[in-house]
N, C-alpha and C positions, 0 to 999 in steps of 0.2 A: 115590711117588718115592723112588728110591735116592739117598742123599746121597754125592756125590763128595768133599765137604769136611766137616770137623767143624762142625756148626751154630754152636756157641758159641765158636769160635776166631777170632782175628784173624790175617790173613796179611799179610806185608809183602813188598815186592819182594826177591827173593833166596831166598825160601822155595822149596825144591824142589817142593813140592806144586803151586805155581802153574804149573809147566811143563806140567801136564796140559791147560791151556787155551791156553797160548801163552808164548813167551819174553818176556823183558823188553822188547825192542823192539816186539813185536807188541802187548803190553799198553799201551805208551806210545802207539802209533798209535791204538788203540781209544779211549784216554782223550781224545786230541786230537780225534778225530772224533765222540766222544760215543756210541759204539756198543758199548762193552764193559760189563763188569759194574759195578755201583755201587761207589763207593770214597770214602774220606775222604782229603783232602789236609791233613795236619797239618804245617805248615811245608813242608819239602822231602820229607817222608816220605809215601808212599802206603800206605794201609791198606785191605785188603779184609776184609769180614766173611764168615765161612763161609756164613751164611744167604743173603747176597746172591749169593755165587758159586754156590750150589746153585740158587737161583731163576733166575739167568741161564742156567745149564746146562740146566735143565728147559725154559726158554722156547725153547732152541735144539735141543731134542730132535726128531729126525726119525723119524717112523713109516714104516717101509718099506711100499710099496704093492705088492700082489700083481700081478705082470704075467701075467695069465691068457692062456695060449696055447692055441689049439684044435688 
């Protein structure tokens, strides 16, 4: 698995690296629906661990299917 995020780093909303998976509003929607990457809520601050972001990205990896044509 290639890591999109640094494994041992914490990311907070506003970090430009998070834009690779979605903007601030999209991440908020996912948190509300419980479908986004794991996160910590520390008071009003949202913190994502790099390891959790990588695991979430890997779980959403799509393997292309060969469309065999004759």
